[in-house]
Wavefront OBJ file of the C-alpha trace (Angstrom):
o trace
v 80.892 87.559 -5.280
v 81.180 85.966 -1.934
v 77.795 85.012 -0.585
v 78.987 85.484 2.965
v 77.841 88.604 4.776
v 78.750 89.884 8.243
v 75.940 90.488 10.656
v 76.253 94.253 10.534
v 76.608 94.863 6.794
v 78.505 97.948 5.871
v 77.486 98.201 2.245
v 75.448 101.207 3.231
v 76.070 103.324 0.180
v 74.558 103.948 -3.175
v 76.257 104.474 -6.469
v 75.388 107.625 -8.362
v 75.834 108.388 -12.041
v 74.611 111.219 -14.229
v 72.043 109.754 -16.539
v 68.522 110.096 -17.848
v 65.632 107.697 -17.533
v 62.746 107.119 -19.841
v 59.307 108.074 -18.601
v 58.744 104.420 -17.738
v 61.518 104.369 -15.158
v 61.984 107.948 -13.995
v 58.624 108.385 -12.267
v 57.728 107.329 -8.757
v 54.174 106.333 -9.713
v 55.020 102.660 -9.447
v 52.297 100.057 -9.167
v 53.418 97.834 -6.296
v 51.721 94.562 -5.479
v 50.176 94.237 -2.017
v 52.566 92.904 0.583
v 50.283 89.997 1.363
v 50.871 88.473 -2.062
v 54.561 87.910 -1.250
v 55.894 85.190 1.072
v 56.328 86.413 4.642
v 59.085 85.635 7.193
v 59.032 82.206 8.836
v 60.492 80.918 12.103
v 63.588 78.726 12.234
v 64.025 75.793 14.593
v 66.838 73.571 15.852
v 69.850 74.893 17.735
v 69.723 78.535 18.770
v 72.555 80.810 17.717
v 71.750 83.731 19.999
v 73.231 87.158 19.333
v 75.878 85.927 16.918
v 77.347 88.735 14.801
v 79.900 89.059 12.010
v 79.747 85.401 11.026
v 79.615 84.285 7.387
v 76.569 82.688 5.751
v 77.077 80.937 2.422
v 74.584 79.262 0.089
v 75.639 75.758 -0.983
v 73.674 74.722 -4.092
v 71.894 71.403 -4.482
v 73.791 68.624 -6.229
v 72.212 65.276 -7.027
v 70.425 63.964 -3.937
v 72.009 66.634 -1.738
v 69.540 69.503 -1.211
v 70.416 73.157 -1.145
v 71.588 74.357 2.259
v 73.263 77.305 3.978
v 76.477 77.115 5.983
v 77.298 79.532 8.786
v 80.813 79.824 10.194
v 82.494 81.842 12.944
v 81.349 85.135 14.395
v 81.237 86.420 17.971
v 78.572 86.822 20.648
v 77.549 90.457 20.753
v 77.256 90.751 24.526
v 80.034 88.481 25.824
v 82.414 89.150 22.861
v 83.291 85.447 22.774
v 84.639 84.483 19.333
v 83.677 81.157 17.740
v 84.767 78.775 15.012
v 81.600 76.700 15.114
v 80.052 75.389 11.899
v 76.276 75.347 11.405
v 74.057 74.135 8.588
v 70.520 75.260 7.815
v 68.200 72.629 6.347
v 65.988 74.732 4.071
v 63.386 71.977 3.683
v 62.732 71.802 7.415
v 63.810 75.362 8.368
v 66.083 73.864 10.983
v 69.588 74.804 12.196
v 72.091 72.014 12.928
v 75.452 72.281 14.671
v 77.971 70.463 12.454
v 80.078 68.790 15.139
v 81.820 66.021 13.261
v 84.290 67.354 10.715
v 87.647 66.092 9.499
v 90.913 67.994 9.524
v 91.828 70.989 11.653
v 89.211 73.760 11.579
v 90.182 77.425 11.254
v 90.943 79.429 14.358
v 88.076 81.297 15.985
v 87.319 84.403 13.957
v 84.827 87.007 12.827
v 84.644 89.545 9.985
v 86.190 87.000 7.605
v 85.017 85.964 4.148
v 83.715 82.573 3.044
v 83.528 82.083 -0.729
v 82.136 79.121 -2.629
v 84.377 77.575 -5.275
v 83.415 74.876 -7.763
v 80.116 74.345 -6.026
v 81.402 72.385 -3.036
v 84.523 74.117 -1.670
v 84.262 76.893 0.896
v 87.296 79.207 0.994
v 87.741 81.023 4.307
v 90.107 84.006 4.343
v 91.005 86.708 6.845
v 89.044 87.814 9.863
v 89.840 88.762 13.442
v 90.624 85.910 15.860
v 90.038 85.556 19.613
v 93.456 87.099 20.328
v 92.477 90.198 18.293
v 94.895 89.275 15.496
v 94.065 89.934 11.864
v 94.286 86.639 9.956
v 95.702 86.122 6.472
v 95.471 82.339 6.189
v 93.463 80.386 3.619
v 91.426 77.373 4.742
v 89.205 75.126 2.620
v 86.107 73.204 3.643
v 84.926 70.397 1.395
v 81.178 70.682 1.903
v 80.604 67.109 0.679
v 83.012 65.375 3.039
v 83.096 68.127 5.703
v 86.885 68.089 5.609
v 89.012 71.122 6.501
v 92.325 71.507 4.678
v 95.089 74.090 4.219
v 96.659 74.358 0.771
v 100.344 75.150 0.523
v 100.363 78.863 -0.275
v 103.064 80.601 -2.305
v 103.731 84.142 -3.422
v 103.405 87.465 -1.548
v 100.844 86.680 1.162
v 98.617 89.694 1.890
v 98.489 91.294 5.307
v 95.718 90.143 7.617
v 92.462 92.007 7.215
v 88.810 92.227 8.168
v 85.668 93.612 6.498
v 87.063 92.953 3.019
v 85.175 91.507 0.064
v 85.950 88.172 -1.570
v 84.985 87.071 -5.067
v 85.768 83.876 -6.981
v 86.046 84.235 -10.745
v 87.771 82.006 -13.308
v 89.479 79.949 -10.581
v 90.893 83.017 -8.863
v 90.023 84.476 -5.481
v 89.870 88.283 -5.515
v 90.249 89.975 -2.119
v 89.442 93.699 -2.279
v 89.856 96.372 0.376
v 89.219 95.815 4.072
v 90.884 97.004 7.285
v 94.376 95.976 8.377
v 95.617 95.501 11.948
v 96.977 99.057 12.109
v 93.560 100.488 11.288
v 94.320 101.361 7.665
v 91.563 100.951 5.085
v 93.560 99.299 2.329
v 93.074 99.897 -1.379
v 94.835 96.660 -2.332
v 93.269 93.992 -4.488
v 94.948 90.638 -3.854
v 94.536 87.749 -6.277
v 95.013 84.091 -5.329
v 95.283 81.560 -8.159
v 93.178 78.662 -6.903
v 94.861 76.146 -9.207
v 98.447 76.932 -8.182
v 97.669 78.469 -4.746
v 99.972 81.374 -5.470
v 99.242 84.955 -4.482
v 99.967 87.582 -7.101
v 101.478 90.957 -6.163
v 98.814 93.358 -4.856
v 97.097 95.707 -7.307
v 95.956 99.203 -6.250
v 92.186 99.529 -6.492
v 89.867 101.404 -4.075
v 90.209 102.025 -0.338
v 86.986 100.677 1.092
v 85.650 98.327 3.754
v 82.368 96.598 4.603
v 81.442 96.556 0.917
v 80.492 93.847 -1.556
v 82.099 92.902 -4.864
v 81.166 91.000 -8.011
v 82.559 90.349 -11.477
v 80.604 91.232 -14.615
v 82.096 91.150 -18.115
v 85.614 90.768 -16.743
v 85.283 93.807 -14.486
v 85.400 93.576 -10.711
v 82.835 95.961 -9.192
v 82.803 97.350 -5.652
v 79.464 98.485 -4.246
v 78.685 100.307 -1.018
v 80.765 100.205 2.128
v 82.828 102.915 3.777
v 85.901 104.908 2.769
v 88.801 105.857 5.023
v 86.992 108.797 6.633
v 84.124 106.440 7.639
v 81.846 108.119 5.129
v 79.648 105.912 3.024
v 81.120 105.273 -0.411
v 79.070 107.209 -2.941
v 80.496 105.809 -6.149
v 80.584 102.505 -7.955
v 84.183 101.496 -8.604
v 85.374 98.804 -10.975
v 88.683 97.479 -12.231
v 89.284 95.867 -15.602
v 90.838 92.490 -14.834
v 92.932 92.555 -18.023
v 94.303 96.095 -18.100
v 93.916 96.674 -14.312
v 92.636 100.193 -14.975
v 90.303 101.580 -12.299
v 87.114 103.542 -13.011
v 84.802 105.323 -10.564
v 81.348 106.446 -11.619
v 78.556 108.397 -9.961
v 74.965 107.505 -10.836
v 72.290 110.145 -10.140
v 68.792 108.795 -10.571
v 65.283 109.538 -9.319
v 64.843 105.866 -8.429
v 68.231 105.038 -6.941
v 68.185 103.584 -3.406
v 68.802 105.701 -0.328
v 72.403 105.785 0.889
v 71.276 105.099 4.462
v 70.157 101.825 5.989
v 71.620 98.361 5.627
v 72.574 97.522 2.043
v 72.899 93.882 1.005
v 73.893 93.066 -2.572
v 74.654 90.237 -4.994
v 74.949 89.696 -8.748
v 72.148 88.070 -10.767
v 72.860 87.997 -14.486
v 73.529 91.592 -15.516
v 71.685 92.944 -12.450
v 73.328 94.079 -9.247
v 70.534 93.251 -6.805
v 70.429 95.594 -3.784
v 68.237 94.948 -0.739
v 67.840 97.727 1.829
v 66.521 97.201 5.344
v 66.295 99.527 8.318
v 69.532 100.172 10.157
v 70.128 98.109 13.299
v 71.271 101.188 15.211
v 68.573 103.239 16.895
v 68.225 106.958 16.484
v 69.273 107.076 12.813
v 67.185 108.256 9.914
v 65.283 105.298 8.505
v 65.550 104.920 4.740
v 63.034 103.515 2.309
v 63.528 99.772 2.404
v 62.917 97.350 -0.440
v 64.546 95.811 -3.500
v 66.433 97.668 -6.227
v 68.533 96.504 -9.148
v 71.274 98.236 -11.112
v 71.593 97.182 -14.738
v 75.363 96.966 -15.186
v 74.997 97.306 -18.948
v 73.113 100.618 -18.952
v 73.954 101.776 -15.387
v 70.292 102.477 -14.660
v 68.531 101.846 -11.352
v 65.120 100.274 -10.987
v 62.987 99.812 -7.875
v 61.090 96.526 -7.663
v 59.419 96.441 -4.251
v 58.772 98.764 -1.365
v 59.798 97.789 2.130
v 56.567 96.696 3.796
v 57.549 93.085 4.417
v 61.145 94.028 5.200
v 59.937 96.091 8.133
v 58.405 93.105 9.964
v 61.718 92.170 11.635
v 65.270 93.317 12.348
v 67.477 91.749 9.693
v 71.041 90.770 10.564
v 72.262 88.499 7.738
v 71.859 88.169 3.994
v 72.807 85.185 1.821
v 72.551 84.680 -1.914
v 74.527 82.602 -4.384
v 75.841 84.430 -7.420
v 73.289 84.403 -10.270
v 70.752 82.698 -8.015
v 67.050 83.481 -8.269
v 66.466 83.636 -4.518
v 67.993 85.428 -1.590
v 67.691 84.815 2.149
v 67.366 87.322 4.975
v 67.927 86.241 8.586
v 66.675 88.173 11.556
v 64.627 88.204 14.730
v 61.070 87.034 15.277
v 58.513 87.962 17.915
v 58.427 84.378 19.204
v 62.176 84.055 19.751
v 62.826 87.558 21.013
v 65.097 90.421 19.900
v 68.379 88.703 20.836
v 67.969 85.699 18.540
v 69.526 87.099 15.385
v 69.035 83.987 13.242
v 65.605 82.843 14.363
v 63.634 84.206 11.407
v 64.012 83.642 7.666
v 62.596 85.544 4.705
v 63.050 83.910 1.287
v 62.577 86.259 -1.671
v 62.105 84.950 -5.204
v 63.667 87.418 -7.636
v 61.708 85.992 -10.553
v 58.642 87.648 -9.048
v 60.338 90.933 -9.913
v 61.604 89.952 -13.343
v 65.186 89.615 -12.112
v 66.798 86.476 -13.463
v 70.057 85.534 -15.143
v 69.723 85.337 -18.919
v 72.298 82.921 -20.395
v 74.774 84.402 -22.834
v 74.036 83.837 -26.549
v 75.516 80.546 -27.666
v 74.724 80.422 -31.360
v 78.382 81.012 -32.197
v 79.651 78.352 -29.813
v 77.036 75.881 -31.090
v 78.111 76.449 -34.674
v 81.762 76.337 -33.631
v 81.227 72.889 -32.159
v 80.140 71.710 -35.618
v 83.723 72.125 -36.785
v 84.944 69.586 -34.242
v 82.096 67.174 -33.568
v 81.569 63.906 -35.439
v 78.036 64.964 -36.342
v 79.277 68.258 -37.737
v 82.046 66.661 -39.785
v 79.695 63.978 -41.186
v 77.176 66.602 -42.263
v 79.820 68.849 -43.902
v 79.507 69.173 -47.675
v 82.490 71.337 -48.609
v 86.263 71.370 -48.077
v 88.666 74.233 -47.426
v 92.376 73.696 -48.032
v 95.328 75.834 -46.940
v 98.731 76.544 -48.462
v 100.235 73.812 -46.277
v 100.009 70.693 -48.416
v 100.532 68.373 -45.465
v 97.856 70.028 -43.344
v 94.488 68.252 -43.027
v 91.500 69.493 -45.009
v 88.882 71.512 -43.150
v 85.382 70.130 -43.620
v 82.773 72.904 -43.634
v 79.101 73.543 -44.413
v 78.335 75.322 -47.653
v 75.209 77.052 -46.325
v 77.140 78.695 -43.475
v 79.884 79.987 -45.766
v 77.227 81.372 -48.113
v 75.674 83.286 -45.232
v 78.883 84.504 -43.597
v 81.460 84.998 -46.356
v 80.510 87.425 -49.162
v 83.465 86.372 -51.319
v 82.350 82.747 -51.172
v 78.765 83.678 -52.020
v 79.944 85.715 -55.020
v 82.116 82.835 -56.166
v 79.237 80.361 -55.938
v 76.941 82.669 -57.906
v 79.515 83.522 -60.571
v 78.920 80.517 -62.813
v 82.678 80.010 -63.027
v 84.221 76.572 -62.826
v 85.078 77.129 -59.134
v 81.362 77.351 -58.306
v 80.890 73.753 -59.431
v 83.690 72.318 -57.298
v 83.355 71.080 -53.724
v 86.612 72.539 -52.446
v 88.490 75.831 -52.255
v 92.117 76.656 -51.521
v 92.945 79.675 -49.382
v 96.657 80.362 -50.013
v 97.553 81.069 -46.386
v 99.138 78.994 -43.606
v 96.890 76.332 -42.064
v 96.691 78.060 -38.682
v 95.449 81.279 -40.315
v 92.908 79.480 -42.485
v 91.638 77.447 -39.537
v 91.212 80.618 -37.488
v 89.397 82.313 -40.364
v 86.938 79.441 -40.710
v 86.482 79.402 -36.948
v 85.573 83.101 -37.061
v 82.991 82.431 -39.773
v 81.357 79.850 -37.507
v 81.607 81.637 -34.148
v 81.769 85.367 -35.020
v 84.542 85.688 -32.430
v 88.327 86.013 -32.387
v 88.669 86.237 -28.601
v 90.674 83.011 -28.237
v 93.224 83.648 -30.995
v 96.900 84.580 -30.401
v 97.888 88.115 -31.391
v 99.972 86.920 -34.349
v 96.975 85.023 -35.715
v 94.775 88.099 -35.312
v 97.347 90.105 -37.271
v 97.166 87.555 -40.087
v 93.354 87.636 -40.040
v 93.512 91.401 -40.509
v 95.056 90.856 -43.931
v 92.361 88.322 -44.884
v 89.659 90.723 -43.693
v 91.014 93.384 -46.032
v 91.384 90.912 -48.880
v 87.808 89.639 -48.577
v 86.204 93.023 -47.708
v 84.931 91.965 -44.292
v 84.639 95.173 -42.214
v 83.480 93.536 -38.975
v 86.431 91.134 -38.907
v 88.758 94.003 -39.755
v 87.398 96.123 -36.879
v 87.628 93.222 -34.417
v 91.253 92.597 -35.392
v 92.204 96.269 -35.128
v 90.590 96.501 -31.703
v 92.588 93.534 -30.415
v 95.862 94.661 -31.984
v 95.590 98.214 -30.634
v 95.039 96.835 -27.113
v 97.614 94.028 -27.258
v 100.569 95.827 -28.828
v 103.810 94.698 -27.173
v 107.532 94.755 -27.904
v 107.384 91.120 -29.017
v 104.578 91.510 -31.559
v 104.635 95.135 -32.719
v 106.804 94.408 -35.779
v 104.364 91.821 -37.077
v 101.424 94.138 -36.349
v 103.182 96.928 -38.245
v 103.798 94.719 -41.278
v 100.293 93.208 -41.401
v 98.679 96.631 -40.886
v 100.684 97.871 -43.878
v 99.468 94.958 -46.022
v 95.866 95.499 -44.905
v 95.942 99.243 -45.509
v 95.080 100.013 -41.874
v 96.999 103.283 -41.632
v 95.859 104.201 -38.132
v 97.101 100.915 -36.710
v 100.278 101.184 -38.763
v 101.042 104.675 -37.408
v 100.507 103.543 -33.833
v 102.824 100.587 -34.403
v 105.459 102.899 -35.920
v 105.391 105.211 -32.910
v 105.608 102.244 -30.569
v 108.621 100.915 -32.469
v 110.365 104.305 -32.350
v 109.790 104.687 -28.605
v 110.923 101.126 -27.866
v 113.484 100.856 -30.634
v 116.113 99.146 -28.487
v 114.129 96.088 -27.389
v 112.078 95.957 -30.606
v 115.189 95.830 -32.803
v 116.404 92.767 -30.921
v 113.249 90.700 -31.422
v 113.079 87.937 -34.008
v 109.908 89.484 -35.387
v 111.762 92.690 -36.283
v 114.796 90.900 -37.708
v 112.597 88.602 -39.802
v 110.629 91.426 -41.396
v 110.694 91.198 -45.209
v 113.088 93.546 -46.920
v 110.269 95.724 -48.263
v 108.813 96.080 -44.730
v 112.183 97.163 -43.306
v 112.636 99.669 -46.108
v 109.146 100.997 -45.432
v 110.023 101.353 -41.739
v 113.131 103.368 -42.502
v 111.272 105.453 -45.108
v 108.810 106.467 -42.391
v 111.580 107.429 -39.981
v 111.855 111.257 -39.905
v 114.997 112.620 -41.512
v 115.901 114.466 -38.300
v 115.613 111.369 -36.119
v 118.468 110.214 -33.911
v 118.885 107.201 -31.665
v 119.360 108.200 -28.045
v 119.965 106.355 -24.805
v 117.062 106.485 -22.329
v 116.672 105.174 -18.790
v 115.571 101.571 -18.541
v 112.794 102.576 -16.142
v 110.436 105.383 -17.113
v 111.745 105.681 -20.656
v 110.103 107.710 -23.364
v 106.422 106.819 -23.386
v 107.020 103.617 -21.483
v 107.904 102.198 -18.106
v 110.680 100.091 -19.618
v 112.070 101.238 -22.927
v 115.333 99.422 -22.303
v 118.142 101.585 -23.539
v 117.374 103.134 -26.962
v 114.655 105.180 -28.608
v 114.258 107.031 -31.893
v 113.565 110.756 -31.291
v 113.502 113.912 -33.384
v 112.496 117.538 -33.346
v 108.774 117.406 -34.007
v 108.773 120.960 -35.386
v 111.010 119.991 -38.269
v 109.127 116.940 -39.490
v 105.548 116.071 -40.179
v 105.419 113.022 -37.974
v 106.037 113.039 -34.255
v 105.917 110.653 -31.376
l 1 2 3 4 5 6 7 8 9 10 11 12 13 14 15 16 17 18 19 20 21 22 23 24 25 26 27 28 29 30 31 32 33 34 35 36 37 38 39 40 41 42 43 44 45 46 47 48 49 50 51 52 53 54 55 56 57 58 59 60 61 62 63 64 65 66 67 68 69 70 71 72 73 74 75 76 77 78 79 80 81 82 83 84 85 86 87 88 89 90 91 92 93 94 95 96 97 98 99 100 101 102 103 104 105 106 107 108 109 110 111 112 113 114 115 116 117 118 119 120 121 122 123 124 125 126 127 128 129 130 131 132 133 134 135 136 137 138 139 140 141 142 143 144 145 146 147 148 149 150 151 152 153 154 155 156 157 158 159 160 161 162 163 164 165 166 167 168 169 170 171 172 173 174 175 176 177 178 179 180 181 182 183 184 185 186 187 188 189 190 191 192 193 194 195 196 197 198 199 200 201 202 203 204 205 206 207 208 209 210 211 212 213 214 215 216 217 218 219 220 221 222 223 224 225 226 227 228 229 230 231 232 233 234 235 236 237 238 239 240 241 242 243 244 245 246 247 248 249 250 251 252 253 254 255 256 257 258 259 260 261 262 263 264 265 266 267 268 269 270 271 272 273 274 275 276 277 278 279 280 281 282 283 284 285 286 287 288 289 290 291 292 293 294 295 296 297 298 299 300 301 302 303 304 305 306 307 308 309 310 311 312 313 314 315 316 317 318 319 320 321 322 323 324 325 326 327 328 329 330 331 332 333 334 335 336 337 338 339 340 341 342 343 344 345 346 347 348 349 350 351 352 353 354 355 356 357 358 359 360 361 362 363 364 365 366 367 368 369 370 371 372 373 374 375 376 377 378 379 380 381 382 383 384 385 386 387 388 389 390 391 392 393 394 395 396 397 398 399 400 401 402 403 404 405 406 407 408 409 410 411 412 413 414 415 416 417 418 419 420 421 422 423 424 425 426 427 428 429 430 431 432 433 434 435 436 437 438 439 440 441 442 443 444 445 446 447 448 449 450 451 452 453 454 455 456 457 458 459 460 461 462 463 464 465 466 467 468 469 470 471 472 473 474 475 476 477 478 479 480 481 482 483 484 485 486 487 488 489 490 491 492 493 494 495 496 497 498 499 500 501 502 503 504 505 506 507 508 509 510 511 512 513 514 515 516 517 518 519 520 521 522 523 524 525 526 527 528 529 530 531 532 533 534 535 536 537 538 539 540 541 542 543 544 545 546 547 548 549 550 551 552 553 554 555 556 557 558 559 560 561 562 563 564 565 566 567 568 569 570 571 572 573 574
């Protein structure tokens, strides 16, 4: 999630979802600590920024001797409407603002309502915004926060239209731009993806029409929270898109402890928590909501309130900044000393650990064991050898204790008293790549990095060695990753493994896409018995028909031929 937030945040919505809470979370009888026990707002010094609105504020983490700081860019003066491209840095140790005057390269044009996303810890990616000529920008500019150098990468691909009030999220070296408003006033539903290693835009993906929202990625899903829809109503649902399948889901969460939809909503991701901070709206004459801190557990989709709004009501808050998975967030607003028109004169730092919100690292037992297969220490400590059917392939050095714990067949063999139990090696009569993947699974309990063909081969081993978890993992992957290029192999391996459900799905896929499937090497290299089995399962009333290349039977591109039949005259139907 981008840690930049415009001065008038629009994420003023709450998700709602039908669900039940335990008695521990569904009641309002919360025991809240006195406000005085929490840190209170402090005054900021240095240069004054006045009534600057719709700038971006980004947390730059500490690295080596360089302390953590915050960078502010752009924005416009609320009363004169003058647009800026000034760069400021906040020294968090001294609570002091500095105007960063000396930079290298050509800075971005003056702009507001843009996004500024941190990449690789020291690169700030500026995209979009509205410039001083009222044009909607679509350029990409980088700031190296170490050298303070501006640069413009050479961009390729379908460049998105200029926009404002969008969200920006960096994940796996890709910049995800979601929603926002275009120059013609349209609230776009496009999600645009920029590969930050090739600097190429991908074609836009339809997602959710929304602006002034925030976004984050959790478990390979991009979530949109808050903001406004096209009719200027607050968004009431939580939308997410699966970044693999690109399917969109919208959910409503109804809870006794969910935050109010009114007020200013600031949000950021911390571990599996979507942290939401609500402050009073900057506009006068609106209904004031309950302010405070909430979190949404993205695993269970349950809300929890952590703090009421007593200390958030001591000032008018204009900006929010928080690094993804950080344990602190920063609110900027006015103070009594500086006056109501100094929007960045006060700072409130909130430690999320005080509320039990912190990122819990993912389990790494599997990756630690997996490293033992490759590391010198792991190989030296190995006391057993696995060989494959490939005589020229290297032996695989393994640890007997791990195979005993993870592989029932191996444990039975060792306890059998047979001659094999007294040897220090075992041959698995499969290709080296399959055997290596199987051993890797035993060490890591994961098949997520394996090619589909390898997963299909592992399915057969799972059936052979009576390993139901491995079998289920393989079936799950093969059901989701079935394509013209690999369906023939999936069909054959499912037949060998006795996975009839997967086999039937593969058969139907092959019938629907018979034209392109029949031309693949995988289909033509099927063993004779597999081809005979395929034809035996073809209904006696089936005929091969020509279908349109686009929008063919059951597919968007069935490419010329499909196998069809009268379902009423045969037991099997597509």
